[in-house]
Structures are given as structure tokens and as C-alpha cells.
C-alpha positions in Angstrom: 0.0 0.0 0.0 1.5 3.4 -1.0 1.6 6.4 1.2 -1.3 8.2 -0.6 -3.5 5.2 0.0 -2.6 5.2 3.7 -3.3 8.9 4.1 -6.6 8.5 2.3 -8.1 6.5 5.2 -7.6 9.5 7.5 -7.3 12.5 5.2 -9.6 12.2 2.2 -11.6 15.4 2.1 -15.4 14.8 2.5 -16.4 17.5 0.1 -18.2 15.2 -2.4 -21.8 14.6 -1.5 -21.6 10.8 -1.2 -21.8 8.9 2.0 -18.3 7.8 3.2 -20.0 4.9 5.0 -22.2 3.3 2.3 -21.3 5.3 -0.9 -24.9 6.5 -1.4 -25.5 9.8 -3.1 -28.8 10.3 -1.1 -27.2 12.9 1.1 -28.8 16.1 2.3 -27.3 19.1 4.2 -29.2 20.0 7.3 -26.9 22.0 9.6 -24.2 24.6 9.0 -21.8 26.4 11.3 -19.1 28.7 9.9 -15.7 29.6 11.3 -15.3 27.1 14.2 -11.9 26.2 15.8 -10.5 23.2 14.1 -9.0 21.8 17.3 -10.8 21.6 20.7 -8.3 19.9 22.9 -5.0 21.3 21.6 -3.2 23.1 24.5 -2.8 26.8 23.5 -0.3 28.8 25.5 -1.4 32.4 24.9 -4.7 34.2 24.5 -3.6 35.8 21.3 -2.9 32.4 19.7 -6.3 31.2 21.0 -8.2 34.1 19.5 -6.4 33.7 16.2 -6.8 30.0 16.1 -7.3 28.2 12.7 -11.0 28.0 11.7 -13.0 25.6 9.5 -16.6 25.1 8.6 -19.2 22.5 9.5 -21.9 21.4 7.0 -23.5 18.3 8.3 -24.8 15.9 5.7 -27.3 13.1 6.4 -27.3 9.9 4.4 -30.9 9.0 3.8 -30.0 5.4 3.0 -27.9 4.3 6.0 -28.3 7.1 8.6 -24.7 8.2 8.7 -24.0 11.9 9.5 -20.8 13.6 8.4 -19.2 17.0 7.9 -19.2 17.5 4.1 -16.9 20.6 4.6 -14.3 18.7 6.6 -10.7 19.5 5.6 -8.3 17.2 7.5 -5.2 19.1 6.3 -6.2 21.7 9.0 -5.7 19.2 11.8 -2.5 18.2 13.6 -2.8 15.4 16.2 0.3 15.6 18.4 1.4 15.3 22.0 0.1 18.8 22.5 -3.4 17.5 22.2 -4.8 16.8 25.7 -7.9 14.7 25.4 -7.6 12.6 28.5 -10.6 12.0 30.7 -8.6 10.0 33.1 -8.6 12.5 35.9 -12.3 12.1 36.5 -13.4 9.4 39.1 -16.7 9.1 37.2 -15.0 8.3 33.9 -12.4 6.0 35.5 -15.2 4.0 37.1 -16.8 3.6 33.7 -13.5 2.7 32.0 -12.5 0.1 34.6 -15.9 -1.6 34.5 -15.7 -1.7 30.7 -12.2 -3.3 30.8 -13.4 -5.9 33.4 -16.5 -6.7 31.4 -14.5 -7.3 28.2 -12.0 -9.4 30.0 -14.7 -11.6 31.5 -17.0 -11.8 28.5 -14.3 -12.7 26.0 -11.7 -14.4 28.2 -9.1 -11.7 27.6 -6.4 -13.0 29.9 -2.8 -13.5 28.8 -3.8 -12.2 25.4 -2.6 -9.6 22.9 -4.6 -6.4 22.7 -4.3 -3.9 19.9 -5.9 -0.4 20.3 -6.4 2.1 17.5 -6.3 5.6 18.7 -5.2 4.8 22.2 -4.7 8.4 23.3 -2.4 8.6 26.3 -2.6 4.8 26.6 -4.7 4.8 29.8 -7.3 2.2 28.8 -4.8 0.0 27.0 -2.6 -0.1 30.1 -5.6 -0.8 32.3 -6.9 -3.8 30.3 -3.4 -5.2 30.0 -2.9 -4.8 33.8 -6.2 -6.3 34.8 -5.9 -9.3 32.4 -2.2 -9.8 32.4 -2.3 -9.0 28.7 0.2 -7.5 26.3 -0.7 -4.4 24.3 0.2 -2.5 21.1 -1.3 1.0 20.7 -1.4 3.5 17.8 -1.8 7.2 18.4 0.3 10.2 17.2 -0.8 12.2 20.3 0.6 9.6 22.7 2.7 10.9 25.6 4.9 8.3 27.5 5.4 8.3 31.2 1.8 8.4 32.3 0.0 5.8 34.3 1.3 2.7 36.1 4.9 1.7 35.3 4.0 -1.9 35.8 1.2 -1.8 33.3 3.3 0.3 31.0 5.9 -2.5 30.6 3.2 -4.6 29.0 2.4 -2.0 26.4 4.1 -0.6 23.3 2.7 2.5 21.6 3.5 3.5 18.0 3.1 7.3 17.6 1.4 7.0 14.3 -2.1 6.6 12.7 -3.1 3.0 12.3 -3.4 1.9 8.7 -3.0 -1.2 6.5 0.7 -0.6 6.6 0.5 -2.1 10.1 -1.5 -5.1 9.0 1.2 -7.5 10.3 0.3 -6.6 13.9 -2.1 -9.3 14.9 -4.0 -9.5 18.1 -6.7 -11.4 20.0 -8.7 -8.2 20.4 -8.8 -5.0 18.4 -10.1 -2.0 20.3 -11.0 1.5 18.9 -12.5 3.9 21.4 -13.6 7.4 20.5 -11.5 7.5 17.3 -13.7 6.4 14.4 -15.6 9.7 14.6 -12.4 11.6 13.8 -11.9 9.7 10.5 -13.6 10.7 7.2 -12.9 7.4 5.5 -14.9 5.3 7.9 -15.6 2.3 5.6 -11.9 2.2 4.5 -10.7 2.0 8.1 -13.2 -0.7 9.1 -12.2 -2.7 6.0 -8.5 -2.2 6.8 -9.1 -3.8 10.3 -11.0 -6.7 8.7 -8.2 -7.3 6.2 -5.6 -7.3 8.9 -7.6 -9.9 10.9 -7.8 -12.2 8.0 -8.7 -15.8 8.9 -8.4 -15.2 12.7 -12.1 -15.9 13.3 -12.0 -15.6 17.1 -10.6 -12.0 17.1 -12.8 -9.7 19.1 -13.4 -6.2 17.7 -14.7 -3.5 20.0 -15.5 0.0 18.9 -16.9 2.9 20.9 -18.2 6.1 19.3 -20.5 9.0 20.3 -24.2 8.4 19.6 -25.6 10.9 17.1 -29.2 9.9 17.9 -28.8 11.5 21.3 -27.1 14.6 19.7 -29.9 15.0 17.2 -32.8 14.2 19.5 -31.6 16.5 22.4 -30.1 19.1 20.1 -26.8 18.6 21.9 -25.0 21.2 19.8 -22.0 21.1 22.2 -21.2 17.7 20.7 -20.9 19.0 17.2 -17.3 20.2 16.6 -14.7 20.2 13.9 -12.6 17.1 14.9 -15.7 15.0 14.8 -16.3 14.6 11.1 -18.2 11.3 11.3 -21.4 10.7 13.4 -23.0 7.3 14.0 -26.3 6.0 15.3 -26.5 2.4 16.5 -28.1 1.4 13.2 -25.6 3.1 10.9 -22.6 1.8 12.9 -23.9 -1.8 12.8 -24.6 -1.5 9.1 -21.1 -0.2 8.4 -19.5 -3.2 10.1 -21.9 -5.7 8.6 -21.1 -4.4 5.1 -17.4 -4.8 5.7 -17.1 -8.4 6.7 -18.0 -8.5 10.4 -20.7 -10.2 12.4 -22.0 -7.8 15.0 -22.3 -9.6 18.2 -23.8 -6.9 20.4 -24.4 -3.2 20.3 -25.7 -1.0 23.1 -25.6 2.5 24.6 -23.6 3.4 27.7 -22.4 6.4 29.7 -25.8 7.9 30.1 -26.6 7.2 26.5 -23.7 9.2 25.2 -21.7 6.3 23.7 -22.4 3.5 21.3 -20.6 0.3 22.1 -20.2 -2.3 19.4 -18.7 -5.9 19.7 -18.1 -7.8 16.5 -16.1 -10.7 15.1 -14.9 -11.5 11.6 -17.7 -13.0 9.5 -19.5 -12.8 6.2 -20.8 -9.7 4.5 -24.4 -8.8 5.2 -26.2 -8.3 8.5 -26.0 -11.3 10.7 -29.1 -12.6 12.6 -27.8 -11.7 16.0 -26.4 -8.3 15.0 -29.2 -6.3 16.8 -29.2 -3.7 14.0 -31.7 -1.0 14.8 -34.0 0.3 12.1 -33.5 3.9 13.1 -33.8 5.7 9.8 -37.3 7.0 10.4 -36.4 8.4 13.8 -33.2 10.0 12.6 -34.9 11.6 9.7 -37.5 13.2 12.0 -34.7 14.5 14.3 -32.8 15.9 11.3 -35.9 17.6 9.9 -36.3 19.8 13.0 -32.7 20.1 14.2 -31.8 23.5 12.8 -34.8 25.3 14.3 -34.3 23.6 17.7 -30.6 24.6 17.5 -31.4 28.2 17.0 -34.0 28.2 19.8 -31.6 26.5 22.3 -28.8 28.9 21.5 -31.2 31.8 22.0 -32.3 30.5 25.5 -28.7 30.0 26.7 -27.6 33.4 25.4 -30.5 35.1 27.2 -29.9 33.3 30.4 -26.2 34.1 30.5 -26.9 37.7 29.5 -29.3 38.1 32.4 -26.8 36.6 34.9 -24.1 38.9 33.5 -26.3 42.0 33.8 -27.0 41.1 37.4 -23.2 41.1 38.0 -23.1 37.4 38.6 -19.7 35.7 37.8 -20.1 32.7 35.5 -17.6 29.9 34.9 -17.8 26.8 32.7 -16.7 23.4 34.2 -14.9 21.3 31.6 -12.5 22.8 29.0 -12.8 20.1 26.3 -14.6 20.0 23.0 -18.1 20.6 24.4 -16.9 23.9 26.0 -15.3 25.0 22.7 -18.5 24.3 20.8 -20.7 25.9 23.5 -18.6 29.1 23.6 -18.5 29.4 19.8 -22.2 29.0 19.5 -22.7 31.8 22.1 -20.6 34.2 20.0 -17.5 33.7 22.1 -19.2 33.6 25.5 -18.3 37.1 26.6 -20.2 36.5 29.9 -17.6 33.9 30.8 -14.2 34.8 32.1 -12.8 31.4 33.2 -13.2 27.7 32.4 -12.4 25.1 35.0 -10.7 21.7 34.4 -9.5 19.0 36.8 -6.9 17.9 34.2 -3.6 19.6 35.3 -2.4 19.4 31.7 -5.2 21.7 30.6 -4.8 24.2 33.3 -2.9 27.4 32.3 -4.0 27.2 28.7 -6.6 29.2 26.7 -9.8 28.1 25.0 -9.5 27.8 21.2 -11.3 30.6 19.4 -12.6 32.5 22.4 -9.6 32.9 24.7 -11.0 32.1 28.2 -8.3 31.1 30.6 -8.4 27.5 31.9 -8.0 27.3 35.7 -7.9 24.6 38.4 -10.9 24.0 40.8 -8.8 25.5 43.6 -8.8 28.9 41.7 -12.5 29.2 42.4 -11.9 29.6 46.1 -10.6 33.1 45.4 -12.8 33.9 42.4 -16.0 32.9 44.2 -18.2 32.2 41.1 -22.0 32.7 41.3 -22.9 30.4 38.5 -21.2 27.1 37.3 -22.3 25.7 33.9 -21.3 22.1 33.6 -20.5 20.9 30.1 -21.5 17.3 30.7 -24.4 16.4 33.0 -22.9 12.9 33.8 -20.3 14.7 36.0 -22.9 16.7 38.0 -22.5 14.7 41.2 -18.7 14.7 41.0 -18.6 18.4 40.4 -21.0 19.2 43.2 -18.8 17.2 45.5 -15.7 19.2 44.4 -17.6 22.5 45.0 -18.6 21.4 48.4 -15.0 20.6 49.3 -14.1 24.1 48.2 -16.9 25.5 50.5 -18.6 27.0 47.5 -22.4 27.0 46.8 -22.9 28.6 43.4 -25.9 28.0 41.2 -25.1 24.9 39.2 -26.6 24.0 35.8 -25.7 21.4 33.2 -26.1 21.3 29.5 
């Protein structure tokens, strides 16, 4: 495979109106946002650089044949995934509880002990090290944004990470389980990546494949505009994800939603083409179409409500902070025309603290900073962390008004 083919899996521009998942031309544009920051979790050292950050456009297309949603204006040449990207959720007890249970469940269900695990898009390697430690497994990870030296040294000895994108050039790396968590949504050539995984597995019929992606059904139904941002060029529903795998040589064993309905979890094994009897493929096209039809109006209404609310608080002299400096906060602030009512964004990840928000320039602070700042209003970017954040605020002896997206 030549280098241009390898790059195509990750970097093919999705400007043609055909579906990258099923190749259908029945694609309609339903939502557009101009001039959004192209990176949401890249650490930015100065406010000037944050305000002048590279922008791109979002024009969401909906495939009426398979239900796949994608950014038709996506330009991957604008993105640079490097160790300066700080996407880790591993500083949250809530997330760590979820990750540990997932690792334990996969180990028990598929007897992943003393096995070889391969993870595509392993980030900082936290989950790969965890599942290798718990199951006494060996691991190989792929991610250009990997940073060594984090996590348990003992588990780290079991894991090797290649700081590169996974592609067919690495097809010789075989494993008993192939994991890909929160990565497929970053790739425009979705079908080509899934096919590359299938080709690498070959005749190893017992290989487990596990993928985790955000659920676009929830995003569309709830008009969760904070979950639409530039790095995410591909959006799946349970049905569209299962159909993608079934079309590309996998039998879908199980598919479900987790993490308060935010994530789709898919388990598959190599099989024939076509949807298997036990694939649990959801016929969700009718529901998705209904959500798409009304999304733009609901988006405008929701933005208007949040803008009015924050304007009222600001006019009353109330100090407002956001909690969570990741992609949701970048999308939220951009939608609210920069969030001029908000001076600070809080994050428990020490690697995010002391940086600036892409596109809008708010300073990212630690929770301890709030003891002196004394905020009146805390807006939480992800409601699943509400209990955890309330606990942190109580430890700081703070009692602001708390609301969640």
C-alpha cells in the first residue's frame, strides 16, 4: 500500500456529497456552522494564539440510505494530532469507574487474559494499560498524540505504543482483540478504516473487535450542539454503525448505549458480509430523519435560550464559569458568540490548566482557583459529571448556582 492510500483512510476530504460509509448519493445538508476552531483539545499557551486559532466550517450531511451523518466541509489538512493534544478524561473518578468496568466486562466476557490487545487511537494509553494490567495482557497501541510516562509503570511495561495513525501498513500486527474507542468519529474514510481492520484480521475468526463512538441519535434528539465540533467529522447511530461493520465483513455480536446514552458500544467478530441474525441492527432511519428535519430550528431556539440566560446573569453582576474545557466547551462558547459573559473555564486535568480556549480565549483554571474567584454560576458541560462536580464544589466550600447542558 502506498503512502497516498494510507493517508486516504484518514485524510480524504469529504467534500463530495456521497456517503463515506455506504457510498450512497442520497445525502442532504441539514446544519451549517461557519468559522469554528479546528481543534478543541490542543493546548494553547497564549490568549492571542487562542483568538487567532485556525478555523474551519461544519456542514452536516445526512445519508438517507444508511443514517450516517458527516461533515461535508471537513478538511483534514487543517488538523494536527500531536502530544500537545490533551484529550484525557482519566482525571475524573466518574470516567475512571466507567473505564474500569468496561475493561473488566470485556476481559470476563471474551476471556481476555494472557492475550494480545491492539488499540487504534489509544490516546495517552490509559485504557490499554488498564486492560493489560487487569488481564495480564500484552498491548500494542497506535496514536500520534501519545505521551509516555503516564500511568502505572508496571502496566506500561506490558504496552508498546507507535506514535502514528493505524493503517494497512501495520496489518502484520495481529491481536486477540482489536479496540478502537472514541476514534472512528475523527476519521472521514470510515468504511476504509473498518475494511483495513477486517483485512488485517484475515482468517483469525476468534478475534474480538470492539468500537466505541458518540451516539448521534442523542445529539440530534436532544439538540446537543455542544457535541458537534470540527474534529468529529463522522457521526453514528446504532443502526448506521452496525450496518457499516456488517457491510465490511463483520458479524455484529452486540451493540448498546452506555455512559448515560452518550456512547455506542459495538462488539463484533470476523464473519461474512451482510447483516447477521444476531447483530441487533436497529432500524432507526425514520427516527433519525425526524430529528434531522427539526434540528436547525431547535438549535437556534436553544442557543437563544442559553444566550438570554447568561446575558441576564451577567447583567446582574453574577460571575459565570464553565466546568470542563474540552470539546463541548469550545462548541458551546463558539455557539454563544465567544461567551463574553464567561471569564474562566475550570478543568480538573492539570495538563489543561494554564492554557486558553480555542477561538474564544478564556483562561483554563484549576478548581482551587475558584476559592478566590467565588463564582456565582457554574455551567457544567456534561451532566454525567454533575454529582462529581457538586462534591468538588462542596469541598471548596462554594455554593454557586449549578446547571448542566
